C-alpha positions, -999 to +999 in steps of 0.1 A: +003+003+000+014+031-006+007+068+013-021+086-002-025+114+024-009+128+055-019+154+082-024+160+119-051+180+138-038+209+151-072+227+163-107+213+177-140+230+180-158+226+210-186+203+193-159+178+169-161+150+202-194+149+205-205+138+165-180+105+171-202+100+199-231+112+189-234+107+153-210+081+147-190+105+129-158+133+124-153+159+103-119+171+093-113+210+078-084+228+066-077+263+086-099+286+083-132+269+080-165+289+086-170+295+122-206+281+127-190+251+113-154+251+128-171+242+157-177+208+148-145+203+130-110+188+140-088+215+121-062+197+097-024+212+093-022+199+052-046+187+028-022+172-003-034+145-014-011+120-032-034+103-054-071+087-057-083+071-023-094+031-030-122+013-011-101-015+004-074+009+015-070+018+049-073+056+071-047+055+099-053+070+131-018+072+154-012+039+140-036+023+144-061+009+113-098+013+096-103-003+062-118+022+037-151+009+032-165+033+007-154+072-004-182+093-016-178+111-053-165+147-041-144+130-008-111+137-029-121+169-046-126+186-015-105+171+007-071+180-016-094+223-022-107+220+015-091+196+038-123+186+044-141+151+042-167+138+070-156+100+081-183+079+092-178+055+119-202+030+100-186+007+075-214+012+049-204-002+018-231+014-001-216+049+005-241+083+013-237+117+011-212+126-022-180+141+012-181+107+031-156+083+036-167+054+056-141+035+076-150+002+095-143+006+134-145-018+167-136+010+188-142+049+173-107+062+170-093+090+196-089+123+182-067+147+200-048+178+195-013+162+176-027+130+158-016+118+129-045+107+105-032+089+070-047+074+045-027+045+024-044+028-004 
């Protein structure tokens, strides 16, 4: 597998952690997110995408691997342009919204300032 993406969480909105527990998802956004959205986001410092994200790849959070089960149609564009994607922790293979990346998890990842997020395909 090749590394497709790597970033670090540099700020956490006051509602971001609640989204993991309440909605089973987390939202990444590059620096400069609109204020009303930023409160629900984990702000990341890099949005460089090296190659396409593929089903069967892995999202890695501080070394813990989560299989990618579905990739929304605009995930790559939004990640490259804005650093913005929603990561759903539901393991769906159908996909849902165009900007959502779905991963299979047993236990939700722990996200904090300094957490490194990588994607491999």
